[in-house]
Every structure is written in C-alpha cells, then in structure tokens.
C-alpha positions in Angstrom: 59.6 6.8 -228.5 60.4 7.1 -224.6 57.5 4.9 -223.8 58.9 2.2 -226.2 62.3 2.5 -224.5 60.7 2.2 -221.1 58.9 -1.0 -222.2 62.0 -2.4 -223.7 64.0 -1.6 -220.5 61.4 -3.4 -218.5 61.6 -6.3 -220.7 65.4 -6.2 -220.7 65.4 -6.2 -216.9 63.1 -9.2 -216.9 65.2 -11.1 -219.5 68.3 -10.3 -217.4 66.9 -12.1 -214.4 64.8 -14.8 -216.1 66.6 -16.3 -219.1 65.1 -19.7 -218.5 61.6 -18.2 -218.3 62.2 -16.4 -221.6 63.5 -19.6 -223.3 60.4 -21.4 -222.1 58.2 -18.6 -223.5 60.0 -18.6 -226.9 59.4 -22.4 -227.1 55.8 -22.0 -226.3 55.5 -19.3 -228.9 57.2 -21.5 -231.5 54.8 -24.4 -230.8 51.9 -22.1 -230.9 53.0 -20.7 -234.4 53.5 -24.2 -235.7 50.1 -25.2 -234.5 48.6 -22.1 -236.0 50.3 -22.9 -239.3 48.9 -26.5 -239.1 45.4 -25.5 -238.5 45.6 -22.8 -241.3 46.8 -25.3 -243.6 44.0 -27.6 -242.7 41.0 -25.3 -242.2 38.3 -24.5 -244.9 38.7 -21.3 -246.8 36.8 -18.4 -245.6 35.3 -15.8 -247.9 37.6 -13.0 -248.8 35.6 -10.3 -247.1 36.0 -12.0 -243.8 39.7 -12.2 -243.9 40.7 -8.9 -242.3 40.3 -6.8 -239.2 42.0 -5.7 -235.9 41.4 -5.7 -232.2 42.6 -3.9 -229.1 44.0 -5.8 -226.2 42.5 -4.8 -223.0 42.3 -5.9 -219.3 39.3 -5.6 -216.9 40.3 -3.8 -213.8 39.6 -5.9 -210.5 41.1 -6.1 -207.1 43.4 -8.9 -206.2 46.9 -9.7 -204.8 50.2 -8.8 -206.3 52.8 -11.3 -205.7 56.5 -11.0 -206.1 57.7 -14.4 -206.7 60.4 -16.8 -208.2 59.5 -19.6 -210.4 61.2 -22.9 -211.0 60.3 -26.3 -212.3 61.2 -29.7 -210.8 60.2 -33.2 -210.1 57.6 -34.6 -207.7 59.3 -37.0 -205.2 58.3 -38.7 -202.0 59.6 -37.2 -198.9 59.6 -40.7 -197.2 61.3 -43.3 -199.4 62.6 -46.6 -198.2 64.3 -49.5 -200.0 63.9 -53.1 -198.9 67.4 -54.5 -199.2 69.3 -57.7 -198.1 72.9 -58.8 -198.3 72.0 -62.4 -198.2 72.7 -64.6 -201.2 69.6 -66.9 -201.3 67.2 -67.2 -204.0 63.7 -65.7 -203.7 60.9 -68.2 -202.7 57.8 -65.9 -202.7 57.1 -62.3 -203.6 54.1 -60.9 -201.7 53.6 -57.6 -203.4 53.5 -55.9 -206.7 53.9 -52.4 -207.9 51.0 -50.1 -206.7 50.3 -52.1 -203.6 49.9 -50.2 -200.3 51.8 -51.7 -197.4 52.2 -51.0 -193.7 55.5 -51.0 -191.8 56.3 -54.6 -191.0 54.3 -56.2 -193.9 56.2 -59.0 -195.6 57.5 -58.0 -199.0 59.2 -61.3 -200.0 60.6 -64.4 -198.5 64.0 -66.1 -199.5 64.4 -69.8 -199.8 65.9 -71.0 -196.6 66.1 -74.8 -197.2 69.9 -74.9 -197.1 70.2 -72.3 -194.3 67.8 -74.5 -192.0 70.0 -77.5 -192.7 73.0 -75.5 -191.6 71.1 -74.5 -188.5 70.4 -78.1 -187.6 74.0 -79.1 -187.9 75.0 -76.1 -185.8 72.4 -77.1 -183.1 73.8 -80.7 -183.0 77.4 -79.4 -182.7 76.2 -77.0 -179.9 74.4 -79.9 -178.2 77.8 -82.0 -178.2 79.7 -79.1 -176.9 77.3 -78.5 -174.1 77.4 -82.1 -173.1 81.2 -82.1 -173.0 81.2 -78.9 -171.1 78.8 -80.4 -168.6 80.9 -83.4 -167.9 84.0 -81.3 -167.4 82.0 -79.2 -165.0 80.7 -82.1 -163.0 84.2 -83.5 -162.8 85.5 -80.2 -161.5 82.8 -80.0 -158.9 83.9 -83.5 -157.7 87.5 -82.4 -157.5 86.4 -79.2 -155.6 84.4 -81.3 -153.2 87.4 -83.6 -152.6 89.6 -80.7 -152.0 87.2 -79.0 -149.7 87.2 -82.4 -147.7 90.9 -82.5 -147.4 91.0 -78.9 -146.3 88.6 -79.6 -143.7 90.5 -82.6 -142.6 93.6 -80.5 -142.6 92.1 -77.8 -140.6 90.9 -80.5 -137.9 94.5 -81.9 -137.8 95.9 -78.5 -137.5 93.5 -77.6 -134.6 94.3 -80.7 -132.8 98.0 -80.1 -133.1 97.4 -76.6 -131.9 95.7 -78.1 -128.8 98.4 -80.5 -128.2 101.1 -77.9 -128.4 99.3 -75.7 -126.0 99.0 -78.6 -123.5 102.6 -79.4 -123.9 103.5 -75.7 -123.4 101.4 -75.4 -120.3 103.0 -78.6 -118.6 106.5 -77.4 -119.6 105.8 -73.8 -118.4 104.4 -75.3 -115.0 107.6 -77.2 -114.5 109.7 -74.2 -115.4 107.9 -72.3 -112.7 108.7 -74.9 -110.1 112.5 -74.9 -110.7 112.7 -71.1 -111.3 114.3 -70.5 -107.8 116.9 -73.1 -108.5 117.5 -71.8 -111.9 118.0 -68.4 -110.5 120.5 -69.5 -107.8 122.4 -71.5 -110.6 122.4 -68.6 -112.9 123.7 -66.1 -110.1 126.5 -68.7 -109.1 127.4 -69.0 -112.8 127.6 -65.3 -113.0 129.8 -65.1 -110.0 132.0 -67.9 -111.3 132.4 -65.9 -114.5 133.2 -62.7 -112.6 136.0 -64.6 -110.6 137.4 -66.1 -113.6 137.7 -62.7 -115.3 139.4 -61.4 -112.1 141.9 -64.3 -112.1 142.7 -63.7 -115.7 143.4 -60.0 -114.9 145.6 -61.1 -112.0 147.6 -63.4 -114.0 148.1 -60.7 -116.7 149.4 -58.4 -113.9 151.8 -61.0 -112.7 153.1 -61.7 -116.2 153.7 -57.9 -116.6 155.5 -57.7 -113.1 157.6 -60.8 -114.0 158.8 -59.3 -117.1 159.7 -56.0 -115.3 161.6 -58.0 -112.7 163.3 -59.8 -115.4 164.5 -56.7 -117.1 165.7 -55.1 -113.7 167.5 -58.1 -112.9 169.1 -58.4 -116.2 170.4 -54.8 -116.0 171.8 -55.3 -112.5 173.5 -58.7 -113.4 175.2 -57.0 -116.5 176.6 -54.2 -114.4 177.6 -56.4 -111.6 179.4 -58.9 -113.7 181.2 -56.0 -115.5 182.6 -54.5 -112.2 183.5 -58.0 -111.1 185.4 -58.7 -114.1 189.3 -59.1 -113.8 190.0 -56.3 -116.3 187.5 -54.0 -114.5 188.9 -50.5 -114.1 186.8 -48.6 -111.6 185.3 -45.4 -112.7 183.7 -42.6 -110.8 179.9 -43.3 -110.4 180.2 -47.1 -110.9 179.3 -47.9 -107.4 176.2 -45.5 -107.4 175.1 -46.9 -110.7 175.3 -50.6 -109.5 173.5 -49.5 -106.3 170.8 -47.9 -108.3 170.3 -51.1 -110.4 170.1 -53.1 -107.2 167.4 -50.8 -105.9 165.4 -51.1 -109.2 165.6 -54.8 -109.0 164.5 -55.0 -105.4 161.5 -52.8 -106.2 160.5 -55.1 -109.2 160.8 -58.1 -107.0 158.5 -56.4 -104.4 155.9 -55.7 -107.2 156.1 -59.3 -108.5 155.6 -60.7 -105.1 152.6 -58.6 -104.6 151.1 -59.6 -108.0 151.7 -63.3 -107.2 150.0 -62.8 -103.9 147.0 -61.1 -105.7 146.8 -63.9 -108.2 146.9 -66.5 -105.5 143.8 -64.8 -103.9 142.1 -64.5 -107.3 142.6 -68.3 -107.9 141.2 -69.1 -104.4 138.2 -66.9 -105.1 137.6 -68.6 -108.5 138.0 -72.0 -107.0 135.5 -71.2 -104.5 132.9 -69.8 -106.9 133.3 -72.6 -109.2 132.7 -75.0 -106.4 129.4 -73.0 -105.6 128.2 -72.9 -109.3 128.7 -76.6 -109.5 126.6 -77.2 -106.3 123.9 -74.8 -107.6 123.9 -76.4 -111.0 123.6 -79.9 -109.3 120.8 -78.6 -107.2 119.0 -77.3 -110.3 119.5 -80.5 -112.1 118.1 -82.5 -109.1 115.1 -80.1 -109.1 114.6 -80.5 -112.9 114.9 -84.2 -112.7 112.3 -84.3 -109.9 109.7 -82.3 -112.1 110.7 -84.1 -115.4 111.4 -80.8 -117.1 113.7 -82.3 -119.8 111.0 -84.6 -120.9 108.3 -82.0 -120.8 110.6 -79.7 -122.9 111.1 -82.5 -125.4 107.3 -83.2 -125.5 106.6 -79.4 -126.2 109.3 -79.3 -128.9 107.8 -82.3 -130.5 104.2 -80.7 -130.3 105.5 -77.6 -131.7 106.9 -79.5 -134.7 103.7 -81.5 -135.3 101.7 -78.3 -135.2 104.1 -76.6 -137.8 103.7 -79.8 -140.0 99.9 -79.7 -139.6 99.7 -76.0 -140.5 101.9 -76.6 -143.7 99.4 -79.4 -144.7 96.5 -77.2 -144.1 98.0 -74.3 -146.1 98.6 -76.6 -149.1 95.1 -78.0 -148.8 93.8 -74.5 -148.9 95.9 -73.7 -152.0 94.6 -76.9 -153.6 91.1 -76.0 -152.8 91.5 -72.4 -154.3 93.0 -74.1 -157.4 90.1 -76.6 -157.6 87.6 -73.6 -157.2 89.2 -71.7 -160.1 89.1 -74.8 -162.2 85.4 -75.3 -161.3 84.6 -71.7 -161.9 86.3 -71.9 -165.4 84.4 -75.1 -166.1 81.1 -73.4 -165.1 81.8 -70.4 -167.4 82.7 -72.8 -170.2 79.5 -74.7 -169.6 77.5 -71.5 -169.6 79.2 -70.3 -172.7 78.7 -73.8 -174.3 75.1 -72.9 -174.9 76.1 -69.9 -177.0 77.3 -70.2 -180.6 78.2 -67.2 -182.8 77.8 -69.3 -185.7 74.2 -70.5 -184.8 73.3 -67.0 -183.8 74.5 -65.7 -187.2 72.6 -68.4 -189.0 69.4 -67.7 -186.9 69.8 -64.0 -187.6 70.1 -64.8 -191.2 66.9 -67.0 -191.0 65.0 -64.0 -189.6 66.4 -61.7 -192.3 65.2 -64.1 -195.0 61.8 -62.6 -194.4 62.1 -59.2 -196.0 59.5 -56.6 -194.5 58.7 -53.0 -195.1 60.4 -50.4 -192.9 57.8 -47.8 -193.6 54.3 -47.5 -194.7 53.5 -46.4 -198.2 53.0 -47.5 -201.9 55.2 -50.1 -203.4 56.7 -48.2 -206.5 59.4 -50.7 -207.6 59.9 -54.5 -207.3 63.1 -56.1 -208.1 62.6 -59.6 -206.6 62.0 -62.6 -208.9 61.2 -66.1 -207.5 64.1 -68.4 -208.1 66.6 -65.6 -208.5 68.9 -63.8 -206.0 68.1 -60.2 -205.2 70.5 -57.6 -206.6 70.1 -54.2 -205.2 66.8 -53.2 -203.7 64.1 -55.8 -203.6 61.4 -53.2 -203.5 61.1 -49.5 -203.0 58.2 -48.1 -200.9 57.3 -44.4 -201.1 54.7 -42.5 -199.0 52.5 -40.9 -201.6 50.8 -38.8 -198.9 54.1 -37.0 -198.1 55.4 -35.3 -201.2 58.0 -32.7 -202.2 59.2 -31.2 -205.3 62.9 -31.2 -205.9 63.9 -27.8 -207.8 66.9 -25.7 -208.5 67.2 -22.0 -207.7 69.5 -19.9 -209.9 72.4 -18.1 -208.2 71.0 -14.6 -208.8 67.8 -15.5 -206.9 69.3 -17.4 -204.0 69.6 -14.3 -201.8 66.0 -13.6 -202.1 64.7 -16.8 -200.8 64.9 -18.5 -197.4 63.4 -21.7 -195.9 59.8 -21.4 -194.7 58.6 -19.3 -197.7 55.2 -20.0 -199.1 55.0 -21.7 -202.5 52.4 -22.5 -205.2 52.7 -25.7 -207.2 51.1 -26.5 -210.4 51.3 -29.6 -212.6 49.8 -31.1 -215.8 48.4 -34.0 -213.8 46.0 -31.8 -211.7 44.0 -28.8 -212.4 44.3 -27.2 -209.0 46.9 -25.1 -207.4 48.7 -26.9 -204.6 50.1 -25.1 -201.6 53.7 -25.8 -200.6 56.7 -24.6 -198.3 60.2 -24.0 -199.1 61.7 -26.6 -196.7 65.4 -27.0 -197.8 68.0 -25.1 -199.6 71.5 -26.7 -200.3 74.3 -24.6 -198.8 76.5 -25.3 -201.8 75.9 -24.5 -205.6 76.3 -26.8 -208.5 77.3 -25.9 -212.1 79.3 -22.7 -212.5 82.1 -22.1 -215.0 80.8 -20.8 -218.4 77.1 -21.2 -217.2 75.3 -19.9 -214.1 75.4 -22.0 -211.0 72.3 -23.0 -209.0 71.3 -24.4 -205.7 69.4 -27.5 -205.1 66.2 -27.0 -203.0 63.1 -28.8 -201.9 59.5 -27.6 -201.6 57.3 -29.6 -199.3 53.8 -30.2 -200.5 51.4 -29.0 -197.7 47.9 -30.1 -199.2 47.0 -33.7 -198.1 45.0 -34.4 -201.2 47.2 -32.7 -203.7 46.6 -34.7 -206.8 50.3 -34.7 -207.6 52.0 -37.9 -208.9 55.5 -39.0 -208.0 58.0 -38.7 -211.0 55.9 -36.1 -212.8 57.0 -32.5 -213.6 55.7 -29.6 -211.6 56.1 -25.8 -211.7 56.8 -24.0 -208.4 56.3 -20.4 -207.6 58.0 -19.3 -204.4 56.3 -16.2 -203.0 58.8 -13.6 -201.9 56.1 -11.0 -200.9 52.3 -10.3 -201.3 50.4 -7.1 -201.6 46.7 -7.9 -201.0 43.5 -6.4 -202.2 44.9 -3.9 -204.7 44.2 -2.9 -208.3 46.9 -4.2 -210.6 47.5 -3.8 -214.3 50.4 -5.0 -216.7 53.5 -2.8 -216.7 53.0 -2.0 -220.3 49.6 -0.6 -219.5 51.1 2.3 -217.5 52.3 5.4 -219.3 53.4 8.8 -218.7 51.6 12.0 -219.8 53.3 15.4 -220.6 52.9 16.5 -217.0 55.1 13.5 -216.0 52.1 11.7 -214.3 51.6 8.0 -214.5 48.5 7.2 -216.4 46.5 4.3 -217.7 43.9 4.4 -220.6 40.4 3.5 -219.7 37.7 2.7 -222.4 35.0 5.3 -222.1 32.9 4.1 -225.2 33.0 3.6 -229.0 33.2 5.8 -232.0 32.5 4.5 -235.5 32.7 0.9 -234.2 36.0 1.4 -232.5 36.7 1.7 -228.7 37.6 5.1 -227.3 40.2 5.3 -224.5 41.0 8.3 -222.1 43.8 8.7 -219.9 43.4 8.4 -216.1 46.1 9.6 -213.6 47.1 6.9 -211.1 49.7 6.3 -208.5 52.0 3.4 -209.1 53.0 1.3 -206.0 54.5 -2.2 -205.7 55.4 -4.0 -208.9 56.8 -7.3 -210.1 58.4 -8.3 -213.4 54.9 -8.2 -215.1 52.4 -6.2 -213.1 52.2 -3.1 -211.0 49.9 -1.9 -208.2 48.0 1.4 -209.0 45.7 3.5 -207.0 43.5 6.5 -207.7 40.4 8.2 -206.7 38.5 7.3 -210.0 39.6 3.7 -210.1 36.9 1.1 -209.7 36.4 -2.5 -210.5 35.1 -3.2 -213.9 36.9 -0.5 -215.9 38.3 -1.7 -219.2 42.0 -0.6 -219.4 44.0 -0.8 -222.7 46.8 -3.6 -222.1 49.5 -1.1 -223.5 49.9 2.6 -222.9 51.0 2.8 -226.7 47.9 2.4 -228.8 49.8 0.8 -231.7 51.3 -1.8 -229.5 47.9 -2.6 -228.1 46.3 -3.1 -231.5 46.6 -6.4 -233.1 45.9 -7.2 -236.7 43.4 -10.1 -236.9 43.9 -12.3 -240.0 40.7 -14.3 -240.3 42.3 -16.6 -242.7 44.4 -18.1 -239.8 41.2 -18.8 -237.7 39.3 -22.0 -237.5 35.6 -21.9 -238.1 33.9 -21.0 -234.9 36.7 -18.9 -233.6 35.0 -15.7 -234.6 32.3 -15.9 -231.8 32.8 -13.1 -229.2 34.2 -10.6 -231.7 32.4 -7.5 -232.5 33.0 -6.3 -236.0 33.7 -2.5 -236.5 31.4 -2.5 -239.5 28.6 -4.7 -240.6 29.6 -7.0 -243.3 33.3 -7.2 -242.6 36.2 -6.9 -240.1 37.2 -3.4 -241.1 37.3 -1.8 -237.6 38.6 -2.7 -234.2 37.4 -5.7 -232.1 37.6 -5.8 -228.2 38.2 -9.4 -226.9 37.5 -9.8 -223.1 39.9 -12.3 -221.4 38.7 -14.6 -218.7 38.8 -13.1 -215.3 41.1 -15.6 -213.7 43.5 -13.1 -212.1 46.7 -11.4 -213.2 49.8 -10.3 -211.6 52.8 -12.5 -211.3 56.5 -13.0 -210.4 59.8 -13.5 -211.7 58.9 -16.7 -213.5 55.2 -16.4 -214.2 51.9 -14.5 -213.4 49.5 -15.2 -210.6 46.7 -13.0 -209.4 45.7 -9.7 -211.1 43.3 -8.2 -213.7 41.6 -10.1 -216.4 43.2 -9.7 -219.8 41.4 -9.2 -223.1 42.8 -10.2 -226.4 
C-alpha cells in the first residue's frame, strides 16, 4: 500500500508541475481508446479460446543519458523576415515573383506603373529649366552691375589719389612760405603781446584813477559840508570845530595827492600803450609785406581748396566702395539663387518616387506571400520574404518553470514534418509574462534552430524540450520500477527465468541517483546491460490483461503464450530499444520498455 502511495505521490507531483502535459496525455489516450474501439468493431472475430491472456510490462536495462528537461510546443518561424512595402499609390505594372521563389537581396519583386509619374517628372524638369534660365539672366545682370561698380570704385580711387597728391603739393608750398615769414610772424606776435600787456596796464591805471577820484570827491564833500556849516550866519562855534575842519582839510589834501599820483601813472600807462600799439602796427605791416612778397595768402587759399577737393574725392570713393559692396552682395545672392535653381525638391521627390516604384527584396530568402496584383494598388506588404535556412520556434514557458531556464540552454526539437530530432538553443526569454488572473501566466520565448538542414517547415507545429541538466552514461529505469524492501533498501525486480510459462522476477538492491519526472538513475554492483526489469515494482500494476478480442489479426506476433493452445499465462513483450528517460514534459534517453 505504501508503494502505491509513493507512486501516486510521484504522479501527483508531476501533475502539479505539468498540467498541460497531463491534458495532452489524456487526449492521446482518448484518441487511442476510440481507435481501438473502431478497430474492434471492424476486425474479424477470433476464436473464443484466443480471446484471453495477460502480459508483464518490462524494460531492458541499458546505459544512456538522463535528462532533466522542460517541454513546450510552439510554431516554427523564420528568424529573418522582411516585408516588401510601399506608400506609393500607383497600380502594379508587373510582378516578378510568386510564392515559393527564392530571391536574393536586391532582386526585383514588382514594378509599379509610372506613366503618370514620368509625365510629372518631365513637367518638373521643364519648370526647372525655366527657373535656371531666369536665374542665369539675373546673375549675368548682377555681374554686369558689379563690374560697373568696380570700375567706378577704381575711378574714384584714382580721383582721390590725385586729390591727395594735389593737397600734399599745396600744403608743401604753403608750409614753405610760412617758414619764410616765420621770423616776421614771431616779431608781429611779440609786438601784439606787448600791446596787449600795455593795454591791460592802462586799464588797471584807469581803474585806480577812477577809484582815487571817488575818494577825493568824498573827502572834498565832507570838508565842504563842514566848512559851509562853520561859515553860516547862524553858526555857533563849538569846542573842537576848528580841529574837525582842519582834519577834513588834511584828508582832502591827501586824497588830492593820491589822485594826482594816479593821474600821472595813468598818463605813463597811456604813453606806453600808444608806443606798443605803434610798434605792433609796424611789425604787422612788416609781416604783411613779407607775406605779400611770398604770396602766402594765395598759397593758403590754394591749400584750403585742395583740402576740400580731397575730402570730396574721399567721400565719392567711400560711396563707390559701398556701392561695390552692395553690388557684390547682389551678385553673390544671384549666384546662390542660380546654383539653387538647379535644385528642385518637387523633382527630387518625384525622381525618388520613380526609383521607389521598383520594389526590391531587402533580404535573401523564400517568398512566402505575394499581395501584388497587376492593375491594382498595393495594400500592406507587396511580398513577404523569409529566410528558410534561419529558423526559430516560438514557444511559451509556464511561470512555474521560468526560474529553471536561462538563455543559452540546449534544446531538442521534434515535429511531425520530420523524423529526426533537431538541435536548438534557447535564445530569448521575454522579461514580462502574459495571461495571469484566473489562469497561470506564461513567458514568451524563442528557440533558435541550430541544424542547417533541419527539415522543419515555417508555420508548422513543433515540440521543444529544453534540457536543464544531463547525467551521462548511466543506467535508468522508470520511477515506478523502483521499490523498497523490508530493510528499507531501494530495489528493482529483475527477470531471472520462467516458471510454468510465466516470468520469474527477483529483487536486486540498487542505489538511486538523479531523477526526473519519469525516470531515475540507478547503480549497483550486479547491474549490467541487457537485464530485463519489471516496469513496476508492484507486480499487479506491471501485469496487464490482454483481451485478444480487441486485437487486429497479425497483432499477436511476438507474444509467447503461457500455455500451448491459449493465452492462459503471462506474456513478456519487449519494447524497442529507442531510449528512455525524460523530462518534465516528455521522455528522452533511457531504457527500452516492454509491453
């Protein structure tokens, strides 16, 4: 009973991790039962004595690899897919490929009808030619204006240089004349300075005289007033009047003396001024005579006129330079416009469209879809090209297995379209899950096909087994084949012979090593290849009743009846030695199974 619980526990654990695998197994079993029922209904009836018997399921022990793996299913896709597309709204003129064709990058897929586009290009070229001609005329005119401005600038420069030379000559003559009369000029200037000083001294003396005159008038007024008072008829002498009048007389006399001195000083200042004025006039006349002798006034006038002429010539030159700069800018703009007149965004766009009207393959591969029809515009992709030599399998990995896998793991790929097992590599795992909620979520992943000639076809279903770990060159048996004896040892049951037509099994102690969901590694001193091991440690579970009525004629070959004349005993059926062992989603590598 404990062995049954152990087996059920193993199955339960497997079911917990592999609900999808269980569902697939149930579906396969249902199909098998239905097929068996169909054949049973269709088969010829067998004799009654041949409609009974039983057999024991066994496995033949052999060394192999024990893989721990995760299984998934998906769709074969190309790793290199390109679509031939266009945004142009022109109808298709020719289609050069069909589905199944092999193309190289750059091969023409289809060509659009460009008749109306080519007419538009011709019109755009004509408009461009007119624009270029007009721009050329404008540029030529600007060049002529620039040449004329350059000539005027050159002429103005010549005029200015000549005016500069004339001014320099006039200055030289004037400066020479000035040098000749410089001594007369110095004497005239000195005489004028002395005259100025004398005038200043005269003005000062006159100011002093006026001041002294005022002081005398005040003193005389005071004396006269006191004198008239004392001379009046009603005067009554008083003590001190005589002294007062005498004091006023003295003050008046002193003021008169100061006034006389000031008048004398003023007279001398006047005489000095008159003398210096005469000298200044004489020196000025001498200067004038000298200047007249050398023609200084005429030379000065000539220089001033030359200076004015130079300034006028310089102004004319500056204006000519500005006019030339303006003409140069106009010419540069005209040249730029002329150069740009050969460019047309419209024409460039139309020519680019013309090039794009020939749709080519961007990558090499097989044409898997064509959506281009002559006479119709292309909607979506004109063609799809897939590299059939570079394949991958798109799968999903359940959330409970995602922690066990990583990019770079080895994978085995099988498909109904090929009999061979194809090598692959887990190349991509999505970082985010899909699904969830009431159901388990999963992660999208990709397995790259490593074999060059895999035989896989794009769009077909494939099964993928991702190898988590591998234990090599070991004996493996089904988990159910391992039991436990009373001593607590792990044992298997090896066929040692037959008795009364039925196989005889004896237990053999083993050591259990690595295991996966279906198989376990065993080791022991007595183990050797070729031993026949009961598929289940429980003899009842390993024995299957064989209803011959459900078998088709010819299906009885390979069965050894327990008793001659009927199927009353056990029958041992040897399974093909194609390997056992397996992973979480299936079996790969291991012992051959009988029954």
